[in-house]
OpenMM code with the backbone's topology and positions (N, CA, C; nanometers):
from openmm import Vec3, app, unit

residues = "UNK UNK UNK UNK UNK UNK UNK UNK UNK UNK UNK UNK UNK UNK UNK UNK UNK UNK UNK UNK UNK UNK UNK UNK UNK UNK UNK UNK UNK UNK UNK UNK UNK UNK UNK UNK UNK UNK UNK UNK UNK UNK UNK UNK UNK UNK UNK UNK UNK UNK UNK UNK UNK UNK UNK UNK UNK UNK UNK UNK UNK UNK UNK UNK UNK UNK UNK UNK UNK UNK UNK UNK UNK UNK UNK UNK UNK UNK UNK UNK UNK UNK UNK UNK UNK UNK UNK UNK UNK UNK UNK UNK UNK UNK UNK UNK UNK UNK UNK UNK UNK UNK UNK UNK UNK UNK UNK UNK UNK UNK UNK UNK UNK UNK UNK UNK UNK UNK UNK UNK UNK UNK UNK UNK UNK UNK UNK UNK UNK UNK UNK UNK UNK UNK UNK UNK UNK UNK UNK UNK UNK UNK UNK UNK UNK UNK UNK UNK UNK UNK UNK UNK UNK UNK UNK UNK UNK UNK UNK UNK UNK".split()
positions = [
    Vec3(5.5671, 3.1706, 12.0838),
    Vec3(5.5750, 3.3007, 12.1452),
    Vec3(5.7112, 3.3644, 12.1276),
    Vec3(5.7126, 3.4906, 12.1046),
    Vec3(5.8474, 3.5570, 12.0801),
    Vec3(5.9147, 3.5920, 12.2134),
    Vec3(6.0362, 3.5823, 12.2042),
    Vec3(6.1206, 3.6136, 12.3220),
    Vec3(6.1582, 3.7591, 12.3198),
    Vec3(6.1517, 3.8304, 12.4259),
    Vec3(6.1927, 3.9681, 12.4369),
    Vec3(6.3441, 3.9722, 12.4628),
    Vec3(6.4098, 4.0535, 12.3701),
    Vec3(6.5553, 4.0662, 12.3958),
    Vec3(6.5886, 4.2056, 12.4506),
    Vec3(6.6934, 4.1994, 12.5200),
    Vec3(6.7444, 4.3296, 12.5750),
    Vec3(6.8528, 4.3882, 12.4870),
    Vec3(6.8708, 4.5234, 12.4877),
    Vec3(6.9705, 4.5826, 12.3998),
    Vec3(7.1109, 4.5290, 12.4250),
    Vec3(7.1468, 4.4805, 12.5447),
    Vec3(7.2733, 4.4388, 12.5748),
    Vec3(7.3105, 4.3139, 12.4972),
    Vec3(7.2089, 4.2386, 12.4596),
    Vec3(7.2366, 4.1150, 12.3882),
    Vec3(7.2781, 4.1459, 12.2386),
    Vec3(7.2275, 4.2527, 12.1864),
    Vec3(7.2604, 4.2947, 12.0463),
    Vec3(7.3874, 4.3765, 12.0420),
    Vec3(7.4152, 4.4465, 12.1430),
    Vec3(7.5339, 4.5274, 12.1529),
    Vec3(7.6065, 4.4936, 12.2818),
    Vec3(7.6945, 4.3938, 12.2741),
    Vec3(7.7516, 4.3457, 12.4003),
    Vec3(7.8729, 4.4318, 12.4415),
    Vec3(7.9069, 4.5362, 12.3725),
    Vec3(8.0223, 4.6187, 12.4056),
    Vec3(7.9819, 4.7142, 12.5181),
    Vec3(8.0494, 4.7197, 12.6264),
    Vec3(8.0219, 4.8060, 12.7389),
    Vec3(8.1427, 4.8966, 12.7634),
    Vec3(8.1141, 5.0204, 12.7798),
    Vec3(8.2225, 5.1158, 12.7971),
    Vec3(8.1971, 5.1954, 12.9303),
    Vec3(8.2946, 5.1938, 13.0145),
    Vec3(8.2732, 5.2757, 13.1424),
    Vec3(8.2629, 5.4197, 13.1149),
    Vec3(8.1846, 5.4912, 13.1937),
    Vec3(8.1548, 5.6281, 13.1748),
    Vec3(8.2783, 5.7141, 13.1871),
    Vec3(8.3843, 5.6681, 13.2588),
    Vec3(8.5075, 5.7387, 13.2742),
    Vec3(8.5826, 5.7608, 13.1432),
    Vec3(8.5566, 5.6754, 13.0386),
    Vec3(8.6361, 5.6848, 12.9182),
    Vec3(8.5652, 5.7861, 12.8221),
    Vec3(8.4493, 5.8333, 12.8476),
    Vec3(8.3763, 5.9275, 12.7646),
    Vec3(8.4413, 6.0673, 12.7729),
    Vec3(8.4460, 6.1391, 12.6661),
    Vec3(8.5026, 6.2791, 12.6641),
    Vec3(8.3834, 6.3691, 12.6799),
    Vec3(8.3962, 6.4565, 12.7754),
    Vec3(8.2774, 6.5515, 12.7932),
    Vec3(8.2854, 6.6642, 12.6887),
    Vec3(8.1788, 6.7314, 12.6767),
    Vec3(8.1719, 6.8432, 12.5772),
    Vec3(8.2763, 6.9501, 12.6155),
    Vec3(8.2906, 6.9784, 12.7454),
    Vec3(8.3861, 7.0732, 12.7935),
    Vec3(8.5312, 7.0372, 12.7546),
    Vec3(8.5663, 6.9085, 12.7725),
    Vec3(8.7008, 6.8657, 12.7332),
    Vec3(8.7236, 6.8708, 12.5872),
    Vec3(8.6201, 6.8278, 12.5086),
    Vec3(8.6250, 6.8343, 12.3608),
    Vec3(8.6437, 6.9808, 12.3165),
    Vec3(8.5700, 7.0701, 12.3734),
    Vec3(8.5758, 7.2134, 12.3321),
    Vec3(8.7150, 7.2664, 12.3726),
    Vec3(8.7692, 7.2276, 12.4832),
    Vec3(8.9074, 7.2755, 12.5233),
    Vec3(9.0116, 7.2253, 12.4286),
    Vec3(8.9982, 7.1022, 12.3857),
    Vec3(9.0908, 7.0435, 12.2837),
    Vec3(9.0793, 7.1154, 12.1512),
    Vec3(8.9571, 7.1494, 12.1125),
    Vec3(8.9391, 7.2189, 11.9880),
    Vec3(8.9926, 7.3558, 11.9893),
    Vec3(8.9718, 7.4306, 12.1015),
    Vec3(9.0291, 7.5655, 12.1158),
    Vec3(9.1802, 7.5650, 12.1173),
    Vec3(9.2351, 7.4790, 12.1947),
    Vec3(9.3843, 7.4647, 12.1990),
    Vec3(9.4463, 7.4306, 12.0633),
    Vec3(9.3823, 7.3426, 11.9908),
    Vec3(9.4327, 7.3013, 11.8547),
    Vec3(9.4221, 7.4201, 11.7613),
    Vec3(9.3077, 7.4910, 11.7625),
    Vec3(9.2969, 7.6093, 11.6797),
    Vec3(9.4003, 7.7181, 11.7095),
    Vec3(9.4205, 7.7372, 11.8427),
    Vec3(9.5219, 7.8360, 11.8811),
    Vec3(9.6617, 7.7920, 11.8293),
    Vec3(9.6943, 7.6654, 11.8414),
    Vec3(9.8225, 7.6153, 11.7914),
    Vec3(9.8357, 7.6351, 11.6401),
    Vec3(9.7333, 7.6136, 11.5712),
    Vec3(9.7391, 7.6353, 11.4185),
    Vec3(9.7555, 7.7844, 11.3902),
    Vec3(9.6831, 7.8704, 11.4678),
    Vec3(9.7002, 8.0127, 11.4455),
    Vec3(9.8358, 8.0610, 11.4749),
    Vec3(9.9028, 8.0141, 11.5859),
    Vec3(10.0391, 8.0568, 11.6173),
    Vec3(10.1365, 8.0077, 11.5087),
    Vec3(10.1172, 7.8831, 11.4591),
    Vec3(10.2011, 7.8318, 11.3530),
    Vec3(10.1880, 7.9094, 11.2252),
    Vec3(10.0675, 7.9449, 11.1897),
    Vec3(10.0507, 8.0265, 11.0711),
    Vec3(10.1097, 8.1641, 11.0758),
    Vec3(10.0935, 8.2337, 11.1969),
    Vec3(10.1603, 8.3636, 11.2153),
    Vec3(10.3099, 8.3483, 11.2100),
    Vec3(10.3634, 8.2417, 11.2632),
    Vec3(10.5154, 8.2205, 11.2632),
    Vec3(10.5586, 8.2031, 11.1135),
    Vec3(10.4901, 8.1305, 11.0342),
    Vec3(10.5299, 8.1073, 10.8950),
    Vec3(10.5201, 8.2471, 10.8207),
    Vec3(10.4203, 8.3154, 10.8424),
    Vec3(10.4019, 8.4471, 10.7751),
    Vec3(10.5091, 8.5444, 10.8145),
    Vec3(10.5504, 8.5477, 10.9433),
    Vec3(10.6498, 8.6337, 10.9879),
    Vec3(10.7869, 8.5971, 10.9346),
    Vec3(10.8161, 8.4690, 10.9327),
    Vec3(10.9433, 8.4252, 10.8768),
    Vec3(10.9585, 8.4505, 10.7368),
    Vec3(10.8514, 8.4466, 10.6531),
    Vec3(10.8579, 8.4831, 10.5155),
    Vec3(10.8757, 8.6311, 10.4945),
    Vec3(10.8206, 8.7106, 10.5770),
    Vec3(10.8336, 8.8612, 10.5612),
    Vec3(10.9650, 8.9115, 10.6185),
    Vec3(11.0299, 8.8414, 10.7024),
    Vec3(11.1536, 8.8930, 10.7616),
    Vec3(11.2790, 8.8685, 10.6701),
    Vec3(11.2673, 8.7758, 10.5791),
    Vec3(11.3840, 8.7490, 10.4897),
    Vec3(11.3599, 8.8061, 10.3526),
    Vec3(11.3651, 8.9347, 10.3404),
    Vec3(11.3421, 9.0049, 10.2164),
    Vec3(11.4568, 9.0010, 10.1206),
    Vec3(11.5707, 9.0442, 10.1690),
    Vec3(11.6890, 9.0472, 10.0866),
    Vec3(11.7996, 8.9557, 10.1481),
    Vec3(11.8506, 8.8725, 10.0710),
    Vec3(11.9551, 8.7854, 10.1123),
    Vec3(12.0852, 8.8281, 10.0476),
    Vec3(12.1845, 8.8579, 10.1252),
    Vec3(12.3146, 8.9000, 10.0752),
    Vec3(12.4034, 8.7781, 10.0548),
    Vec3(12.4808, 8.7815, 9.9485),
    Vec3(12.5779, 8.6725, 9.9232),
    Vec3(12.7059, 8.7433, 9.8880),
    Vec3(12.8103, 8.6609, 9.8685),
    Vec3(12.9406, 8.7207, 9.8362),
    Vec3(12.9350, 8.7771, 9.6988),
    Vec3(12.9889, 8.8972, 9.6838),
    Vec3(12.9911, 8.9559, 9.5445),
    Vec3(13.0584, 8.8633, 9.4445),
    Vec3(13.0043, 8.8633, 9.3265),
    Vec3(13.0570, 8.7760, 9.2177),
    Vec3(13.0563, 8.8553, 9.0899),
    Vec3(13.1710, 8.8509, 9.0187),
    Vec3(13.1840, 8.9213, 8.8880),
    Vec3(13.1006, 8.8460, 8.7868),
    Vec3(13.0195, 8.9227, 8.7155),
    Vec3(12.9395, 8.8662, 8.6052),
    Vec3(13.0102, 8.8844, 8.4676),
    Vec3(13.0357, 9.0116, 8.4409),
    Vec3(13.0935, 9.0512, 8.3096),
    Vec3(13.1436, 9.1956, 8.3222),
    Vec3(13.2073, 9.2438, 8.2146),
    Vec3(13.2358, 9.3837, 8.2030),
    Vec3(13.1219, 9.4490, 8.1301),
    Vec3(13.1121, 9.5845, 8.1501),
    Vec3(12.9964, 9.6561, 8.0884),
    Vec3(12.9955, 9.6346, 7.9365),
    Vec3(13.1067, 9.6356, 7.8697),
    Vec3(13.1186, 9.6228, 7.7255),
    Vec3(13.0871, 9.4829, 7.6732),
    Vec3(13.0796, 9.3784, 7.7644),
    Vec3(13.0534, 9.2435, 7.7169),
    Vec3(12.9059, 9.2146, 7.6803),
    Vec3(12.8213, 9.2999, 7.7237),
    Vec3(12.6761, 9.2768, 7.6998),
    Vec3(12.6200, 9.3896, 7.6191),
    Vec3(12.5824, 9.3688, 7.4887),
    Vec3(12.5355, 9.4675, 7.4024),
    Vec3(12.3922, 9.5152, 7.4503),
    Vec3(12.3537, 9.6315, 7.4151),
    Vec3(12.2196, 9.6843, 7.4464),
    Vec3(12.1142, 9.5924, 7.3786),
    Vec3(12.0000, 9.5712, 7.4548),
    Vec3(11.8924, 9.4869, 7.4073),
    Vec3(11.9334, 9.3407, 7.3914),
    Vec3(12.0196, 9.2979, 7.4805),
    Vec3(12.0625, 9.1520, 7.4761),
    Vec3(12.0774, 9.1054, 7.6255),
    Vec3(12.1058, 8.9773, 7.6352),
    Vec3(12.1175, 8.9198, 7.7690),
    Vec3(12.2343, 8.8264, 7.7764),
    Vec3(12.2698, 8.8027, 7.9021),
    Vec3(12.3849, 8.7100, 7.9296),
    Vec3(12.3413, 8.6206, 8.0536),
    Vec3(12.3591, 8.4885, 8.0345),
    Vec3(12.3192, 8.4003, 8.1404),
    Vec3(12.4396, 8.3739, 8.2274),
    Vec3(12.4188, 8.3617, 8.3563),
    Vec3(12.5241, 8.3382, 8.4524),
    Vec3(12.4653, 8.2571, 8.5705),
    Vec3(12.5473, 8.2171, 8.6643),
    Vec3(12.4989, 8.1413, 8.7862),
    Vec3(12.5266, 8.2282, 8.9062),
    Vec3(12.4275, 8.2471, 8.9891),
    Vec3(12.4389, 8.3200, 9.1144),
    Vec3(12.3253, 8.2947, 9.2047),
    Vec3(12.3420, 8.2692, 9.3278),
    Vec3(12.4584, 8.2810, 9.4183),
    Vec3(12.5444, 8.1542, 9.4216),
    Vec3(12.4950, 8.0427, 9.3621),
    Vec3(12.5749, 7.9249, 9.3573),
    Vec3(12.5652, 7.8602, 9.2203),
    Vec3(12.6336, 7.7484, 9.2010),
    Vec3(12.6337, 7.6788, 9.0705),
    Vec3(12.4975, 7.6252, 9.0274),
    Vec3(12.4083, 7.6043, 9.1239),
    Vec3(12.2730, 7.5509, 9.0938),
    Vec3(12.1646, 7.6597, 9.0751),
    Vec3(12.2021, 7.7810, 9.0688),
    Vec3(12.1075, 7.8931, 9.0572),
    Vec3(12.1285, 7.9726, 8.9301),
    Vec3(12.0550, 7.9335, 8.8170),
    Vec3(12.0711, 8.0166, 8.7010),
    Vec3(12.0139, 8.1533, 8.7087),
    Vec3(12.0798, 8.2462, 8.6458),
    Vec3(12.0331, 8.3856, 8.6474),
    Vec3(12.0565, 8.4407, 8.5071),
    Vec3(11.9941, 8.5605, 8.4854),
    Vec3(12.0088, 8.6237, 8.3588),
    Vec3(12.0282, 8.7745, 8.3769),
    Vec3(12.1310, 8.8262, 8.3073),
    Vec3(12.1607, 8.9707, 8.3059),
    Vec3(12.1089, 9.0286, 8.1762),
    Vec3(12.0389, 9.1394, 8.1892),
    Vec3(11.9744, 9.2011, 8.0630),
    Vec3(12.0253, 9.3449, 8.0600),
    Vec3(12.0678, 9.3819, 7.9373),
    Vec3(12.1045, 9.5193, 7.9124),
    Vec3(11.9859, 9.5742, 7.8337),
    Vec3(11.9036, 9.6528, 7.9024),
    Vec3(11.7770, 9.7004, 7.8485),
    Vec3(11.8059, 9.8112, 7.7534),
    Vec3(11.7081, 9.8336, 7.6560),
    Vec3(11.7238, 9.9526, 7.5669),
    Vec3(11.7249, 10.0826, 7.6529),
    Vec3(11.8161, 10.1634, 7.6305),
    Vec3(11.8274, 10.2822, 7.7090),
    Vec3(11.9501, 10.2729, 7.7977),
    Vec3(12.0116, 10.1542, 7.8107),
    Vec3(12.1348, 10.1419, 7.8880),
    Vec3(12.1273, 10.0882, 8.0249),
    Vec3(12.0141, 10.0652, 8.0783),
    Vec3(11.9986, 10.0076, 8.2159),
    Vec3(12.0279, 9.8639, 8.2223),
    Vec3(12.0912, 9.8218, 8.3236),
    Vec3(12.1296, 9.6779, 8.3503),
    Vec3(12.0393, 9.6247, 8.4680),
    Vec3(11.9814, 9.5029, 8.4419),
    Vec3(11.9011, 9.4407, 8.5451),
    Vec3(11.9352, 9.2882, 8.5412),
    Vec3(11.9150, 9.2238, 8.6490),
    Vec3(11.9378, 9.0792, 8.6563),
    Vec3(11.8296, 9.0042, 8.7396),
    Vec3(11.7949, 8.8892, 8.6962),
    Vec3(11.6906, 8.8139, 8.7693),
    Vec3(11.7287, 8.6684, 8.7721),
    Vec3(11.6629, 8.5964, 8.8639),
    Vec3(11.6747, 8.4515, 8.8648),
    Vec3(11.6113, 8.4053, 8.7368),
    Vec3(11.6709, 8.3013, 8.6780),
    Vec3(11.6214, 8.2523, 8.5478),
    Vec3(11.5150, 8.1482, 8.5670),
    Vec3(11.4733, 8.1155, 8.6892),
    Vec3(11.3680, 8.0123, 8.7137),
    Vec3(11.2301, 8.0800, 8.7227),
    Vec3(11.1408, 8.0371, 8.6371),
    Vec3(11.0086, 8.0881, 8.6367),
    Vec3(10.9411, 8.0639, 8.7732),
    Vec3(10.8608, 8.1527, 8.8168),
    Vec3(10.8010, 8.1348, 8.9529),
    Vec3(10.6772, 8.0439, 8.9440),
    Vec3(10.6461, 7.9917, 8.8268),
    Vec3(10.5377, 7.8954, 8.8158),
    Vec3(10.5829, 7.7567, 8.8431),
    Vec3(10.6619, 7.7024, 8.7519),
    Vec3(10.7138, 7.5615, 8.7779),
    Vec3(10.8706, 7.5500, 8.7523),
    Vec3(10.9396, 7.6618, 8.7665),
    Vec3(11.0848, 7.6651, 8.7639),
    Vec3(11.1480, 7.6368, 8.6281),
    Vec3(11.0707, 7.6553, 8.5183),
    Vec3(11.1268, 7.6491, 8.3875),
    Vec3(11.2247, 7.7646, 8.3592),
    Vec3(11.3186, 7.7469, 8.2755),
    Vec3(11.4134, 7.8499, 8.2475),
    Vec3(11.3477, 7.9583, 8.1544),
    Vec3(11.3611, 8.0828, 8.2055),
    Vec3(11.3153, 8.1973, 8.1227),
    Vec3(11.4220, 8.2511, 8.0380),
    Vec3(11.3912, 8.3129, 7.9216),
    Vec3(11.4911, 8.3729, 7.8366),
    Vec3(11.4451, 8.5086, 7.7951),
    Vec3(11.5370, 8.5885, 7.7492),
    Vec3(11.5024, 8.7307, 7.7111),
    Vec3(11.4786, 8.7273, 7.5566),
    Vec3(11.3617, 8.7824, 7.5176),
    Vec3(11.3328, 8.7935, 7.3787),
    Vec3(11.3506, 8.9402, 7.3379),
    Vec3(11.4604, 8.9693, 7.2582),
    Vec3(11.4875, 9.1064, 7.2214),
    Vec3(11.3933, 9.1746, 7.1281),
    Vec3(11.3084, 9.0965, 7.0497),
    Vec3(11.2142, 9.1494, 6.9605),
    Vec3(11.0964, 9.2063, 7.0369),
    Vec3(11.0448, 9.1297, 7.1319),
    Vec3(10.9250, 9.1817, 7.2117),
    Vec3(10.9734, 9.2553, 7.3339),
    Vec3(11.1026, 9.2448, 7.3710),
    Vec3(11.1562, 9.3092, 7.4934),
    Vec3(11.0832, 9.2544, 7.6174),
    Vec3(11.0734, 9.1203, 7.6283),
    Vec3(11.0105, 9.0570, 7.7384),
    Vec3(11.0925, 8.9308, 7.7797),
    Vec3(11.0759, 8.8908, 7.9081),
    Vec3(11.1274, 8.7660, 7.9506),
    Vec3(11.0176, 8.6595, 7.9270),
    Vec3(11.0529, 8.5495, 7.8603),
    Vec3(10.9528, 8.4506, 7.8217),
    Vec3(10.9810, 8.3136, 7.8895),
    Vec3(10.8812, 8.2559, 7.9451),
    Vec3(10.8864, 8.1163, 7.9881),
    Vec3(10.8164, 8.0281, 7.8913),
    Vec3(10.8917, 7.9482, 7.8118),
    Vec3(10.8286, 7.8800, 7.7048),
    Vec3(10.7442, 7.7583, 7.7500),
    Vec3(10.7565, 7.7117, 7.8766),
    Vec3(10.6849, 7.5955, 7.9206),
    Vec3(10.5336, 7.6151, 7.9237),
    Vec3(10.4865, 7.7288, 7.9756),
    Vec3(10.3451, 7.7537, 7.9943),
    Vec3(10.3066, 7.8948, 7.9530),
    Vec3(10.3878, 7.9531, 7.8655),
    Vec3(10.3560, 8.0820, 7.8086),
    Vec3(10.3412, 8.1928, 7.9133),
    Vec3(10.4427, 8.1962, 8.0009),
    Vec3(10.4530, 8.3021, 8.1024),
    Vec3(10.5405, 8.4151, 8.0466),
    Vec3(10.4987, 8.5432, 8.0794),
    Vec3(10.5796, 8.6562, 8.0272),
    Vec3(10.6060, 8.7502, 8.1411),
    Vec3(10.7270, 8.8017, 8.1478),
    Vec3(10.7641, 8.8917, 8.2616),
    Vec3(10.8233, 9.0195, 8.1991),
    Vec3(10.8087, 9.1286, 8.2714),
    Vec3(10.8665, 9.2575, 8.2292),
    Vec3(11.0156, 9.2572, 8.2654),
    Vec3(11.0976, 9.2869, 8.1692),
    Vec3(11.2462, 9.2904, 8.1991),
    Vec3(11.2776, 9.4137, 8.2831),
    Vec3(11.1936, 9.5147, 8.2830),
    Vec3(11.2271, 9.6375, 8.3567),
    Vec3(11.2171, 9.6147, 8.5123),
    Vec3(11.1260, 9.5320, 8.5611),
    Vec3(11.1085, 9.5080, 8.7014),
    Vec3(11.0797, 9.3638, 8.7351),
    Vec3(11.0669, 9.2783, 8.6426),
    Vec3(11.0480, 9.1364, 8.6671),
    Vec3(10.9099, 9.0929, 8.7042),
    Vec3(10.8143, 9.1893, 8.6936),
    Vec3(10.6749, 9.1589, 8.7231),
    Vec3(10.6026, 9.0693, 8.6073),
    Vec3(10.5053, 9.0009, 8.6505),
    Vec3(10.4320, 8.9096, 8.5523),
    Vec3(10.3496, 8.9939, 8.4573),
    Vec3(10.3655, 8.9712, 8.3293),
    Vec3(10.2817, 9.0372, 8.2300),
    Vec3(10.1693, 8.9538, 8.1886),
    Vec3(10.1845, 8.8205, 8.1742),
    Vec3(10.0865, 8.7305, 8.1351),
    Vec3(10.1233, 8.5821, 8.1739),
    Vec3(10.0226, 8.5018, 8.1752),
    Vec3(10.0455, 8.3615, 8.1945),
    Vec3(10.0208, 8.3227, 8.3400),
    Vec3(10.0659, 8.1952, 8.3725),
    Vec3(10.0304, 8.1387, 8.5043),
    Vec3(10.1236, 8.1766, 8.6207),
    Vec3(10.2423, 8.2381, 8.5948),
    Vec3(10.3290, 8.2616, 8.7092),
    Vec3(10.2624, 8.3433, 8.8170),
    Vec3(10.2762, 8.3031, 8.9489),
    Vec3(10.2020, 8.3679, 9.0535),
    Vec3(10.2718, 8.4913, 9.1126),
    Vec3(10.3997, 8.5129, 9.0869),
    Vec3(10.4668, 8.6262, 9.1451),
    Vec3(10.5867, 8.6659, 9.0566),
    Vec3(10.6436, 8.7811, 9.0796),
    Vec3(10.7631, 8.8311, 8.9944),
    Vec3(10.8842, 8.7395, 9.0105),
    Vec3(10.9711, 8.7608, 8.9204),
    Vec3(11.0998, 8.6939, 8.9275),
    Vec3(11.1853, 8.7550, 9.0389),
    Vec3(11.2576, 8.6686, 9.1173),
    Vec3(11.3486, 8.7313, 9.2156),
    Vec3(11.4617, 8.8101, 9.1447),
    Vec3(11.4873, 8.9295, 9.2015),
    Vec3(11.5798, 9.0226, 9.1374),
    Vec3(11.7206, 8.9987, 9.1976),
    Vec3(11.8196, 8.9918, 9.1108),
    Vec3(11.9634, 8.9865, 9.1595),
    Vec3(12.0162, 9.1247, 9.1644),
    Vec3(12.0631, 9.1616, 9.2857),
    Vec3(12.1177, 9.2990, 9.3058),
    Vec3(12.2488, 9.3152, 9.2267),
    Vec3(12.2648, 9.4240, 9.1567),
    Vec3(12.3895, 9.4484, 9.0851),
    Vec3(12.4591, 9.5741, 9.1385),
    Vec3(12.5906, 9.5695, 9.1208),
    Vec3(12.6701, 9.6865, 9.1529),
    Vec3(12.7790, 9.6949, 9.0432),
    Vec3(12.8066, 9.8142, 9.0007),
    Vec3(12.9067, 9.8334, 8.8915),
    Vec3(13.0288, 9.9001, 8.9617),
    Vec3(13.1402, 9.8344, 8.9542),
    Vec3(13.2669, 9.8832, 9.0117),
    Vec3(13.3795, 9.8744, 8.9092),
    Vec3(13.4291, 9.9934, 8.8735),
    Vec3(13.5411, 10.0019, 8.7743),
    Vec3(13.5095, 9.9315, 8.6430),
    Vec3(13.3866, 9.9479, 8.5955),
    Vec3(13.3483, 9.8904, 8.4684),
    Vec3(13.3127, 9.7413, 8.4725),
    Vec3(13.3162, 9.6829, 8.5911),
    Vec3(13.2802, 9.5426, 8.6036),
    Vec3(13.1429, 9.5319, 8.6704),
    Vec3(13.0620, 9.4375, 8.6216),
    Vec3(12.9284, 9.4173, 8.6781),
    Vec3(12.9317, 9.3087, 8.7793),
    Vec3(12.8956, 9.3410, 8.9066),
    Vec3(12.8995, 9.2450, 9.0109),
    Vec3(12.7591, 9.2110, 9.0561),
    Vec3(12.7326, 9.0884, 9.0909),
    Vec3(12.6132, 9.0454, 9.1592),
    Vec3(12.6446, 9.0443, 9.3127),
    Vec3(12.5517, 9.1098, 9.3852),
    Vec3(12.5869, 9.1209, 9.5273),
    Vec3(12.4733, 9.0732, 9.6244),
    Vec3(12.3666, 9.0289, 9.5692),
    Vec3(12.2526, 8.9762, 9.6587),
    Vec3(12.1318, 8.9427, 9.5720),
    Vec3(12.0394, 8.8789, 9.6370),
    Vec3(11.9128, 8.8333, 9.5733),
    Vec3(11.7935, 8.8858, 9.6575),
    Vec3(11.6934, 8.9466, 9.5858),
    Vec3(11.5754, 8.9841, 9.6562),
    Vec3(11.4659, 8.8929, 9.6094),
    Vec3(11.4070, 8.8177, 9.7097),
    Vec3(11.3007, 8.7210, 9.6674),
    Vec3(11.1744, 8.7869, 9.6172),
] * unit.nanometer
topology = app.Topology()
chain = topology.addChain("A")
for resn in residues:
    res = topology.addResidue(resn, chain)
    for name in ("N", "CA", "C"):
        topology.addAtom(name, app.Element.getBySymbol(name[0]), res)
């Protein structure tokens, strides 16, 4: 004859009802966690939008006559670990950008034949007129280095991310 077993014999673990989480408590935890994530996301978004232009100490790059038209000059700004590039565009306008590609930080260079900034690592191309992406994988424009010309000297005065 077969013996009748009770569920407690197969599952000997007993848990008091006080340790259970009610649906109301679980929902409260879920809502509070979601609210915390929302506040954190808003904080990160606001901090990114508040720091648009960062000013640094002015630094001399070159004299106006040192850079021929349709050519470029590499320099470091705002510190020794930040490569940048000064470009004398056809037509006489001077612009400067961070030399780090916004895709994977490869060094970009100015190609005078195509009049483009080129990232050789993953074939990214930027417009030298405004630093915007022309082609390739870079997700955003190059950060612009603010320039000021004083008594024929080209000065870097800030960086716009």
